[in-house]
C-alpha atoms as one frame of an Amber mdcrd trajectory, in Angstrom:
protein
  -1.266 -24.016  20.395  -1.746 -20.772  18.445  -1.134 -19.911  14.822   2.020
 -18.181  15.948   3.268 -21.479  17.363   2.713 -23.150  14.009   4.471 -20.331
  12.167   7.502 -20.712  14.433   8.297 -24.107  12.842  11.413 -23.460  10.734
  12.729 -26.980  10.296  13.367 -26.761   6.523  15.645 -24.483   4.538  14.890
 -22.801   1.234  12.188 -20.464   0.015   9.564 -21.771   2.443  11.802 -22.581
   5.386  13.740 -19.415   6.212  10.832 -17.235   7.303   7.651 -19.223   6.696
   6.527 -22.597   8.004   7.185 -25.175   5.233   4.181 -27.205   6.365   1.775
 -24.362   5.561   0.380 -24.174   2.040   0.862 -20.464   1.413   3.710 -18.200
   2.410   2.837 -14.857   3.925   1.408 -12.512   1.298   1.182 -15.139  -1.447
  -1.568 -14.876  -4.056  -3.663 -18.088  -3.840  -4.604 -17.982  -7.534  -0.986
 -17.574  -8.570   0.061 -20.527  -6.383  -2.732 -22.699  -7.818  -1.402 -21.993
 -11.285   2.241 -22.570 -10.353   1.551 -25.851  -8.578  -0.727 -27.040 -11.375
   1.900 -26.374 -14.055   4.608 -28.039 -12.002   2.460 -31.101 -11.373   1.486
 -31.472 -15.036   5.123 -31.149 -16.105   6.195 -33.700 -13.511   3.570 -36.202
 -14.647   4.554 -35.702 -18.271   8.239 -36.281 -17.496   7.656 -39.385 -15.379
   8.654 -40.246 -11.836  12.288 -39.309 -12.431  11.414 -35.893 -13.830  12.511
 -32.683 -12.160   9.904 -30.605 -10.312   9.928 -27.013 -11.484   8.497 -23.796
 -10.001   8.358 -23.101  -6.282   6.782 -26.332  -5.082   7.153 -26.990  -1.373
   9.647 -29.766  -0.555   7.025 -31.754   1.410   4.733 -31.670  -1.638   7.479
 -32.513  -4.130   8.585 -35.489  -2.034   4.981 -36.677  -1.776   4.492 -36.406
  -5.566   7.555 -38.600  -6.046   6.243 -41.215  -3.610   2.840 -41.150  -5.321
   4.391 -41.581  -8.761   6.646 -44.373  -7.498   3.493 -46.229  -6.402   2.274
 -46.101 -10.042  -0.831 -44.245  -8.933  -3.253 -43.159 -11.639  -3.771 -39.414
 -10.977  -7.279 -39.606 -12.440  -8.438 -42.573 -10.320 -10.419 -42.300  -7.089
  -9.073 -43.951  -3.925 -10.548 -47.407  -3.244 -13.177 -48.043  -0.593 -11.558
 -50.951   1.241 -13.835 -51.424   4.235 -17.422 -52.580   3.860 -19.966 -51.772
   6.540 -19.135 -54.790   8.699 -15.362 -54.372   8.366 -15.649 -50.638   9.042
 -17.571 -51.295  12.245 -14.964 -53.821  13.362 -12.093 -51.415  12.679 -13.864
 -48.598  14.503 -14.554 -50.858  17.468 -10.903 -51.914  17.687  -9.350 -48.473
  17.239  -8.220 -46.377  20.243  -9.320 -43.135  18.562 -12.955 -44.115  19.122
 -12.449 -42.757  22.653 -11.630 -39.307  21.287 -14.731 -38.868  19.105 -16.599
 -36.718  21.667 -13.523 -34.509  22.016 -13.154 -34.117  18.245 -16.813 -33.203
  17.940 -16.513 -30.666  20.741 -13.446 -28.967  19.253 -14.247 -29.299  15.551
 -17.989 -29.917  15.517 -18.938 -26.360  14.573 -16.512 -26.485  11.658 -17.834
 -29.836  10.477 -21.442 -28.622  10.570 -21.060 -25.175   8.991 -21.733 -26.353
   5.441 -18.191 -25.663   4.206 -15.951 -28.237   5.887 -15.565 -31.892   6.770
 -13.910 -33.493   9.769 -12.202 -36.816   9.069 -10.287 -39.302  11.204  -8.012
 -41.888   9.620  -5.983 -44.752  11.037  -2.226 -45.186  10.694  -2.744 -46.819
   7.277  -4.675 -43.820   5.938  -8.072 -45.553   6.038 -10.855 -43.094   6.816
 -12.755 -44.376   9.851 -15.029 -41.393  10.404 -16.017 -38.579   8.026 -18.502
 -36.041   9.388 -19.967 -32.769   8.196 -22.922 -31.093   6.582 -24.837 -33.482
   4.293 -24.257 -31.245   1.258 -20.491 -31.256   1.718 -20.498 -34.987   2.424
 -22.250 -35.589  -0.902 -19.717 -33.417  -2.710 -16.848 -35.341  -1.130 -18.356
 -38.653  -2.249 -17.371 -37.734  -5.814 -13.719 -38.313  -4.896 -14.452 -41.242
  -2.517 -13.669 -39.163   0.555 -15.915 -41.442   2.606 -15.585 -43.686   5.640
 -13.875 -46.930   4.658 -11.810 -45.410   1.819  -8.012 -45.705   1.720  -6.405
 -42.229   1.610  -2.768 -43.059   2.150  -0.367 -41.710  -0.486  -0.090 -45.064
  -2.236  -3.824 -45.099  -3.008  -4.811 -41.419  -3.003  -1.614 -39.508  -3.724
  -0.641 -36.300  -1.969  -3.345 -35.253   0.530  -3.290 -33.929   4.086  -4.347
 -37.021   6.101  -2.351 -39.416   3.908   0.763 -37.238   3.866   0.483 -36.473
   7.601   0.704 -40.193   8.430   3.436 -40.704   5.806   5.760 -38.024   7.215
   4.373 -38.057  10.790   3.940 -34.295  10.904   1.065 -31.784  10.712   0.668
 -30.599   7.134  -1.563 -28.558   4.875  -2.251 -29.496   1.252  -3.658 -26.803
  -1.010  -5.696 -27.249  -4.205  -3.352 -28.267  -7.059  -0.780 -29.598  -4.607
  -2.980 -32.713  -4.546  -1.555 -35.422  -6.779  -4.965 -36.787  -7.762  -7.037
 -34.547  -9.974 -10.320 -35.312  -8.204  -9.035 -33.854  -4.923  -7.769 -30.572
  -6.383 -10.933 -28.523  -5.674 -10.248 -29.072  -1.979  -7.764 -27.895   0.644
  -7.086 -29.825   3.837  -5.128 -29.611   7.082  -4.226 -32.697   9.101  -2.157
 -33.653  12.134  -0.975 -37.101  13.270  -2.044 -38.573  16.622   0.132 -40.903
  18.698  -0.455 -43.331  21.530   0.727 -41.318  24.548   2.105 -44.431  26.251
   3.914 -46.168  23.378   4.477 -43.313  20.912   2.969 -45.427  18.116   1.188
 -43.568  15.332  -2.559 -44.107  15.675  -3.804 -42.019  12.751  -4.619 -38.403
  11.963  -7.314 -35.773  12.399  -8.183 -33.779   9.273 -10.269 -30.766   8.321
 -11.147 -30.549   4.620 -12.878 -27.716   2.791 -12.334 -24.900   0.324  -9.168
 -22.982  -0.469  -9.837 -20.531   2.365  -8.465 -23.248   4.671  -4.936 -22.459
   3.438  -4.107 -20.357   6.493  -2.123 -20.814   9.724  -5.239 -21.001  11.878
  -6.637 -24.222  10.376  -3.313 -26.031  10.725  -2.923 -24.762  14.294  -6.444
 -25.950  15.082  -5.941 -29.537  13.922  -2.551 -29.716  15.635  -4.052 -28.473
  18.904  -6.892 -30.983  18.523  -4.390 -33.813  17.995  -2.490 -32.807  21.137
  -5.730 -32.649  23.115  -6.622 -36.137  21.876  -3.257 -37.493  23.026  -3.702
 -35.869  26.441  -7.194 -37.355  26.662  -5.892 -40.830  25.818  -3.155 -40.440
  28.457  -5.659 -39.831  31.249  -8.566 -41.952  30.060  -7.877 -44.926  32.313
  -7.770 -42.814  35.458 -11.045 -41.012  34.727 -13.113 -43.636  33.040 -15.990
 -45.771  34.140 -15.091 -49.473  34.129 -16.991 -52.275  32.394 -16.205 -55.994
  32.688 -17.821 -58.468  30.313 -15.166 -61.050  29.412 -15.649 -64.541  30.789
 -18.951 -63.721  32.471 -22.602 -63.921  31.441 -23.614 -60.784  33.346 -21.398
 -57.740  33.055 -20.177 -55.590  35.937 -20.209 -51.791  35.683 -18.275 -49.537
  38.065 -19.667 -46.021  37.825 -19.707 -43.055  40.202 -18.419 -45.153  43.075
 -20.987 -47.914  42.560 -20.529 -51.466  41.299 -23.543 -52.723  39.370 -24.228
 -56.239  38.131 -26.231 -55.925  34.934 -28.715 -58.466  33.671 -28.043 -60.352
  30.482 -30.001 -58.061  28.169 -28.595 -54.881  29.707 -25.091 -56.356  29.493
 -25.618 -56.934  25.769 -26.990 -53.425  25.244 -24.035 -51.806  26.966 -21.529
 -53.818  24.925 -23.278 -52.768  21.703 -23.289 -49.107  22.761 -19.593 -49.303
  23.644 -18.948 -50.799  20.237 -20.494 -47.725  18.582 -19.373 -44.584  20.453
 -20.762 -42.454  17.628 -24.268 -43.609  18.588 -26.752 -46.179  17.344 -30.302
 -45.858  16.067 -32.999 -47.992  17.649 -33.513 -50.201  14.601 -29.763 -50.843
  14.373 -29.598 -51.809  18.044 -32.617 -54.043  17.546 -30.965 -55.975  14.728
 -27.761 -56.433  16.753 -29.733 -57.536  19.784 -32.559 -59.631  18.345 -31.618
 -60.203  14.703 -34.623 -60.651  12.441 -36.752 -61.801  15.359 -37.436 -58.329
  16.772 -41.191 -58.447  17.283 -41.875 -54.877  18.355 -39.659 -51.765  18.699
 -41.461 -51.056  21.966 -39.623 -54.037  23.484 -36.246 -52.426  22.809 -37.347
 -48.994  24.016 -38.564 -50.541  27.245 -35.197 -52.248  27.809 -33.351 -48.991
  27.136 -35.627 -47.089  29.514 -34.917 -49.607  32.266 -31.188 -49.385  31.516
 -31.330 -45.580  31.726 -32.997 -45.786  35.150 -30.256 -48.131  36.328 -27.378
 -46.065  34.928 -28.778 -42.599  35.379 -29.515 -40.092  32.654 -25.988 -38.665
  32.746 -24.511 -41.798  31.189 -27.014 -42.882  28.538 -28.089 -40.469  25.816
 -30.606 -40.849  23.027 -31.200 -39.766  19.400 -29.035 -41.680  18.703 -28.581
 -43.978  21.670 -25.044 -43.486  22.964 -22.896 -43.345  26.082 -22.180 -39.790
  27.191 -19.154 -40.634  29.336 -15.929 -42.481  28.662 -16.259 -46.126  29.656
 -13.187 -48.370  29.694 -14.310 -51.868  28.735 -12.183 -54.958  29.238 -12.918
 -56.233  25.716 -11.825 -52.891  24.230  -8.550 -53.087  26.149  -7.856 -56.457
  24.507  -8.626 -55.026  21.050  -6.504 -51.922  21.705  -3.504 -53.988  22.734
  -3.877 -56.222  19.679  -4.070 -53.132  17.439  -0.834 -51.896  19.027   0.880
 -55.267  18.472   0.986 -56.105  22.197  -0.172 -59.730  22.020   1.153 -60.608
  25.484  -0.699 -57.655  27.008  -3.888 -58.587  25.155  -3.707 -62.179  26.396
  -3.081 -60.983  29.942  -6.188 -58.756  29.750  -8.366 -61.514  28.277 -10.552
 -63.212  30.879 -12.495 -65.445  28.549 -15.150 -65.161  25.827 -17.342 -62.071
  25.736 -20.725 -62.734  27.448 -20.366 -66.444  26.591 -24.040 -67.392  26.939
 -25.329 -64.537  24.769 -26.790 -65.412  21.379 -27.456 -61.800  20.324 -26.118
 -61.493  16.734 -24.027 -58.390  17.464 -22.467 -59.982  20.544 -21.745 -63.246
  18.751 -19.940 -61.384  15.948 -17.845 -59.362  18.396 -17.070 -62.413  20.534
 -15.755 -64.281  17.475 -13.784 -61.240  16.332 -12.001 -60.813  19.670 -11.272
 -64.505  20.158 -10.197 -64.980  16.542  -7.799 -62.036  16.527  -6.288 -62.940
  19.891  -5.987 -66.629  19.045  -4.274 -65.888  15.734  -2.006 -63.321  17.387
  -0.869 -65.719  20.095  -0.214 -68.504  17.578   1.759 -66.159  15.314   4.190
 -65.307  18.145   5.330 -68.974  18.406   6.090 -68.086  22.024   5.766 -71.237
  24.163   4.868 -69.198  27.249   1.935 -67.479  25.500   0.821 -70.697  23.838
   0.896 -72.503  27.185  -1.131 -69.707  28.762  -3.780 -70.174  26.065  -3.909
 -73.968  26.170  -3.832 -73.914  29.955  -6.987 -71.779  30.133 -10.547 -73.021
  30.419 -11.370 -71.729  26.927  -8.195 -73.047  25.288  -7.851 -76.454  26.899
  -9.507 -78.273  23.966  -8.063 -76.094  21.195  -6.291 -78.553  18.877  -4.941
 -75.809  16.604  -3.179 -74.107  19.521  -1.917 -77.362  21.042  -0.341 -78.140
  17.662   1.315 -74.723  17.676   2.635 -75.319  21.185   4.045 -78.735  20.253
   5.779 -77.184  17.236   7.206 -74.325  19.344   8.694 -76.468  22.141  12.313
 -77.560  21.608  13.170 -81.264  21.301  13.829 -82.784  24.697  11.589 -80.348
  26.523   9.757 -82.133  29.363   6.584 -80.261  28.327   6.750 -81.583  24.760
   5.516 -85.054  25.712   2.430 -83.568  27.372   1.746 -81.355  24.379   2.059
 -84.259  21.941  -0.230 -86.397  24.082  -2.897 -83.669  24.048  -2.530 -83.268
  20.285  -2.935 -87.018  19.811  -6.062 -87.151  21.967  -7.681 -84.086  20.419
  -6.734 -85.193  16.902  -8.411 -88.534  17.536 -11.547 -86.734  18.711 -11.726
 -84.046  16.023  -9.372 -84.805  13.142  -8.070 -88.383  12.847  -6.191 -87.476
   9.669  -3.743 -85.455  11.733  -1.973 -88.677  12.786   0.519 -88.220   9.922
   1.516 -84.768  11.241   1.894 -86.220  14.732   4.173 -89.015  13.514   6.394
 -86.505  11.684   6.653 -84.340  14.810   7.673 -87.318  16.968  10.354 -88.349
  14.487
């Protein structure tokens, strides 16, 4: 898409809609300093009048509507957005999010912008939480002053009018310029963002954003992020057909299908590949060591030796270093389960689940991920109250002794169902083994 394509968007009427794209910050020939002053006066007057106050001057409709939503959320315009995700939670959200597959593409298309010392590249989820923020260290430090950091919540409710938050709110590419920002701390910046959708379901996945100085208020930056979003959607649409396959659920040694070969990996190499898949942005050696060995890592040479052997097995085209990362797209069975759960497809996630991740592994990073996957899937299946899904879980090798899920199945089956007696019998036996106090619940259910 070119800047001319963006300028051809004439969906709105009024001063900005008849000739100029209403999603762009500046109309053709506008004086940026004059617009900063106009928007600033209008915003101050709106805040002084309260949420029901009229918005004066020539404020764009998309900005005026966003100010109203921000005010309705009782947002303090002088407060910084909250950082909601700690390091562990951030890693889990990144690992579960489909946009992790598009990171290499984003870096290829926007990497030069993010490293030029003037801009940042950010990726948020559908809730406006920043999952990745990349750029020159100087600009990253400047952005920290307004909490524009990975893990922070930049939806309109928590951060007011801003490009990534407004893009996911209105599901449209948008540019936000200087004093159009609702929150005062963000007003030195200008940003362009475009939403990204799951190409198969149409669900909103998040947005790609470029943030920098006021020189970004031009058609080219908005066209660039919109083209990048479309490229990401196309990449996600074809990823399954092109990707290397990795199977690690329900087996102690993973299988890797790559370049026409099927490889059975040893336990340690299976763990390493899972950990690298979990962090597509790359992982330093000491971080990998902690995930693999915990505090018992005796010598970094041990890890480097394992990685060297893994590189010889995989070939140099797949495993990169500094940081350690996978250089090709790899579709992993555990990621498919997490993706389907993130999209709300519990039945699809259960169908893709073949058992616990590397069940015999005691590597700390694997244990955490195994519990995360099983816990999310188990809770998702129970929440459906669907007898068919609950029976699939309790009928599996890993769910056969799961009292919590047998109780859910017994509660979901209608009275008189021939399967109810079996479910109640299993509840009674498991309750006697694990929780004798559950006899009262069982008696109520039978009555």
